[in-house]
C-alpha positions in Angstrom: -21.2 -8.1 4.9 -18.2 -6.0 4.0 -19.0 -3.6 1.2 -18.1 -4.1 -2.5 -16.4 -1.2 -4.3 -16.6 -2.5 -7.9 -19.6 -1.8 -10.1 -21.7 -4.8 -10.9 -20.4 -5.1 -14.4 -17.0 -6.2 -12.9 -18.7 -8.9 -10.9 -20.7 -10.1 -13.9 -17.7 -10.1 -16.3 -20.0 -11.0 -19.2 -19.7 -7.9 -21.4 -19.9 -8.9 -25.0 -20.3 -7.0 -28.3 -24.0 -8.0 -28.6 -24.7 -6.3 -25.3 -23.5 -3.1 -27.0 -21.3 -0.3 -25.7 -23.4 2.6 -26.9 -22.4 5.4 -29.4 -21.0 7.6 -26.7 -18.3 5.0 -25.9 -17.3 4.8 -29.6 -17.2 8.5 -29.9 -15.1 8.8 -26.8 -12.6 6.3 -28.2 -12.4 8.3 -31.4 -11.9 11.6 -29.5 -9.1 10.2 -27.4 -7.2 8.9 -30.5 -7.6 12.2 -32.2 -6.4 14.1 -29.1 -3.2 12.0 -29.0 -2.3 12.3 -32.7 0.6 14.4 -33.9 3.2 16.3 -31.9 2.0 16.9 -28.3 -1.2 15.4 -27.0 -4.3 17.4 -26.2 -4.3 16.5 -22.5 -7.3 18.8 -21.8 -9.4 16.9 -24.2 -8.3 13.5 -22.8 -9.2 14.7 -19.3 -12.6 16.0 -20.5 -13.4 12.7 -22.2 -12.0 10.1 -19.8 -12.8 12.0 -16.6 -16.5 12.1 -17.6 -17.0 8.4 -17.3 -18.1 6.6 -14.2 -16.6 3.3 -13.0 -19.0 1.1 -15.1 -18.4 3.1 -18.3 -14.6 3.1 -17.7 -14.9 -0.7 -17.9 -16.7 -0.4 -21.2 -14.4 2.3 -22.5 -11.3 0.2 -21.9 -12.7 -2.9 -23.6 -14.1 -1.0 -26.6 -10.9 1.1 -27.1 -8.9 -2.2 -27.5 -11.4 -3.5 -30.0 -11.3 -0.4 -32.2 -7.6 0.1 -32.1 -6.1 -3.3 -33.1 -5.5 -4.5 -29.6 -3.8 -1.4 -28.4 -4.9 -0.5 -24.9 -6.0 2.9 -23.5 -3.7 2.7 -20.5 -0.7 2.0 -22.8 -1.6 5.1 -24.9 -1.8 7.2 -21.7 1.6 5.9 -20.5 3.1 6.9 -23.8 1.5 10.3 -24.1 1.3 11.6 -20.5 3.8 11.8 -17.7 4.3 12.3 -14.0 1.5 12.0 -11.4 -0.9 13.1 -14.1 0.2 10.4 -16.4 -0.1 7.8 -13.7 -3.6 8.9 -12.9 -4.6 8.8 -16.6 -3.2 5.2 -16.9 -5.4 4.1 -14.0 -8.5 5.9 -15.4 -7.9 4.1 -18.7 -8.3 0.7 -17.0 -11.4 -1.1 -15.7 -11.7 -0.8 -11.9 -10.2 -4.2 -11.0 -7.4 -3.9 -13.5 -6.6 -0.4 -12.2 -6.2 -1.8 -8.7 -3.7 -4.4 -10.0 -1.8 -1.6 -11.8 -1.8 0.4 -8.5 -0.4 -2.5 -6.6 2.3 -3.1 -9.2 3.2 0.6 -9.2 3.3 0.7 -5.3 5.5 -2.4 -5.2 8.2 -0.6 -7.2 8.9 1.6 -4.1 7.6 -0.6 -1.4 9.2 1.4 1.4 7.2 4.5 0.9 4.1 2.9 -0.7 3.5 -0.2 1.4 0.4 1.4 2.8 -1.0 1.9 -0.7 -0.9 -1.8 -1.0 -2.4 -2.2 2.4 -5.3 0.1 1.6 -6.2 -1.9 -1.5 -5.9 -5.4 0.0 -7.5 -5.0 3.5 -11.2 -4.8 4.2 -12.4 -6.4 0.9 -15.2 -8.8 0.3 -14.3 -12.4 -0.5 -15.6 -12.1 -4.0 -13.7 -9.0 -4.8 -10.5 -10.4 -3.3 -10.8 -13.4 -5.6 -11.4 -11.1 -8.6 -8.3 -9.1 -7.7 -6.1 -12.1 -7.4 -7.2 -13.7 -10.7 -6.9 -10.3 -12.5 -3.4 -9.7 -11.2 -2.3 -13.1 -12.4 -3.9 -12.6 -15.8 -2.3 -9.2 -16.3 1.2 -10.0 -15.0 1.5 -13.8 -14.9 2.5 -13.4 -11.3 0.8 -14.7 -8.2 -0.2 -11.7 -6.1 0.5 -13.5 -2.8 4.0 -14.5 -3.8 4.8 -11.0 -5.1 3.7 -9.4 -1.8 5.4 -12.1 0.3 8.7 -11.2 -1.4 8.2 -7.4 -0.8 6.6 -7.3 2.6 7.9 -8.7 5.9 6.9 -9.2 9.5 3.5 -7.9 10.6 2.9 -6.4 7.2 3.2 -9.8 5.5 1.1 -11.5 8.1 -1.8 -9.0 7.8 -1.7 -9.2 4.0 -1.5 -13.0 4.0 -4.7 -13.2 6.1 -6.6 -10.7 3.9 -5.6 -12.6 0.7 -7.3 -15.7 2.0 -10.7 -14.1 1.4 -11.8 -15.8 4.6 -14.6 -13.6 5.9 -17.4 -15.7 7.2 -21.0 -15.3 6.2 -22.9 -13.9 9.2 -24.9 -16.5 11.0 -26.6 -15.4 14.2 -26.7 -19.0 15.3 -22.9 -19.2 15.2 -21.9 -15.6 15.7 -23.4 -15.3 19.1 -22.7 -12.8 21.9 -20.9 -15.7 23.6 -18.6 -16.1 20.6 -18.1 -12.3 20.4 -17.1 -12.3 24.0 -14.7 -15.2 23.5 -13.1 -13.4 20.4 -12.8 -10.1 22.3 -11.0 -11.8 25.1 -8.7 -13.6 22.7 -7.8 -10.4 21.0 -7.0 -8.8 24.4 -5.1 -11.9 25.7 -3.0 -12.1 22.5 -2.4 -8.3 22.5 -2.7 -5.9 25.4 -3.0 -8.8 27.9 0.3 -10.4 26.8 3.9 -9.4 27.0 4.3 -10.4 23.4 1.6 -9.6 20.8 0.4 -12.6 18.8 -0.4 -10.8 15.6 -1.4 -13.9 13.7 -4.2 -14.7 16.2 -5.5 -11.2 16.1 -5.4 -10.8 12.3 -7.2 -14.2 11.9 -10.1 -13.2 14.1 -10.6 -9.8 12.5 -10.3 -11.0 8.9 -12.7 -13.9 9.5 -15.3 -11.8 11.4 -18.3 -10.5 9.3 -19.1 -6.8 10.2 -22.1 -7.7 12.3 -19.9 -10.0 14.5 -17.0 -7.6 14.6 -19.4 -4.9 15.8 -20.3 -7.1 18.8 -16.7 -7.8 19.5 -15.9 -4.1 19.4 -18.7 -3.3 21.9 -17.7 -6.0 24.2 -14.0 -5.1 24.0 -14.8 -1.5 24.7 -17.0 -2.3 27.7 -14.5 -4.8 29.2 -11.2 -3.1 28.5 -12.1 0.6 28.1 -11.4 1.4 24.5 -12.4 0.3 21.0 -10.8 -2.2 18.7 -9.1 0.4 16.6 -7.4 1.8 19.7 -6.3 -1.6 20.7 -4.7 -2.1 17.3 -3.0 1.3 17.7 -1.5 0.1 21.0 -0.6 -3.5 19.8 0.9 -2.8 16.4 3.3 -0.4 14.7 4.1 1.1 11.3 2.1 0.1 8.2 0.7 -3.0 9.9 -0.9 -0.8 12.6 -2.4 1.6 10.0 -3.5 -1.3 7.8 -5.2 -3.2 10.7 -7.0 0.0 11.9 -8.2 0.5 8.3 -9.3 -3.1 8.1 -11.4 -2.7 11.3 -12.9 0.5 10.2 -13.7 -0.8 6.7 -15.8 -3.4 8.4 -17.5 -1.2 10.9 -17.7 2.3 9.3 -16.5 1.9 5.7 -17.4 5.3 4.3 -15.8 7.0 7.3 -12.7 4.8 6.9 -12.4 5.9 3.2 -12.9 9.6 4.1 -10.1 9.4 6.6 -7.9 7.5 4.2 -8.3 10.3 1.7 -7.4 12.9 4.4 -4.3 10.8 5.4 -3.1 11.0 1.8 -2.9 14.7 2.2 -1.6 14.9 5.8 1.8 16.0 6.9 4.5 17.6 4.6 3.8 16.7 1.0 0.8 14.9 -0.5 1.1 11.2 -0.9 0.2 11.3 -4.6 -0.1 7.6 -5.3 -2.3 7.0 -2.3 -4.5 10.0 -3.2 -4.7 9.0 -6.8 -5.7 5.4 -6.0 -8.3 6.6 -3.5 -10.1 8.9 -5.9 -10.1 6.4 -8.7 -10.7 3.2 -6.8 -13.6 4.6 -4.8 -15.4 6.5 -7.5 -18.3 4.1 -7.7 -19.2 4.7 -4.0 -18.1 8.3 -3.6 -21.8 9.3 -3.3 -21.6 7.6 0.1 -18.1 8.8 1.0 -18.5 12.5 0.2 -21.2 13.4 2.8 -19.2 11.7 5.5 -16.0 13.6 4.4 -17.9 16.9 4.6 -19.4 16.0 8.0 -16.0 15.0 9.4 -13.8 17.7 7.9 -16.1 20.5 6.9 -14.9 20.4 3.3 -15.6 18.5 0.2 -13.2 16.0 -1.4 -12.9 18.4 -4.3 -11.8 21.2 -1.9 -9.1 18.9 -0.6 -7.9 18.1 -4.1 -7.7 21.8 -5.0 -5.8 22.6 -1.9 -3.3 19.8 -2.3 -2.8 19.3 -6.1 -2.1 21.4 -9.1 -2.1 21.5 -12.9 -3.4 18.6 -15.0 -3.0 16.2 -12.1 -5.5 18.2 -10.1 -7.8 18.5 -13.1 -8.2 14.7 -13.7 -8.8 14.0 -10.1 -11.5 16.7 -10.0 -13.0 15.3 -13.2 -13.3 11.8 -11.7 -14.8 13.3 -8.5 -17.2 15.5 -10.3 -18.5 12.6 -12.3 -19.3 10.8 -9.0 -20.5 13.9 -7.1 -21.0 17.0 -9.2 -20.2 20.3 -7.6 -22.7 23.1 -7.4 
């Protein structure tokens, strides 16, 4: 099965006052309010408090802050008090993980040309359950259907890939159904509709990859490589272009080697001239819950920690909040 990235509390969605938030959550809410009173906010204190919470506790912090402050939300306070890339990161940290992703999508949709891949990275390679959570949460927050919004913003292969992912159509692995024979058939179809054809049939390719559970896609990948000489991700590189190419490669890798895919995604946010701040911010915050699996792979692949990468690419308070989020997941030293 494709991996979940949300903590269990998001899936349970049953947090209630009788469960209790803990005194540290109430204290954190009080500290944040104090830090934002008067002229000029104490950004350092907000980073110290909010950056110290893991993904599960950020869910609790957001809920409790609203209860204690007459319906005012933590992300709204951060939007008012903080600015720039730092302010954007603080808004996301002030939201529960699933709501943060919705805010990231909405932010990326404002400048869809440069940020289309941010949307791709959030939508592709998700479990059926988390995709349903994401769609329902987006509608609750913005009273807009996520699919309709993205259909109006994305076109061509980008739209086709996103449409398939939004269906939450990954099949449950069944060895009686997902046989070697079926894997061979699917590998041949991907080739025949891509490299083996004058015109690429993206719909057919996307449908197979999205529906395939990781165990089945692994067999498809092996058979494809044996038969045609290169792996699926390389086939996607040859068949597609632009954000759809990068998105489909990320989809394949999220199913086959998810932690490596995330490590490479973080690196890609820092590649070339200028850091892609929205992509980097979304990666560090979205994947905090599973960073203990991503960090060792990142170190093995690139001979540096994610914290080292943040320090080399970012500065000021923006750097500090990203480092705080990372250090909560994987403490340095």
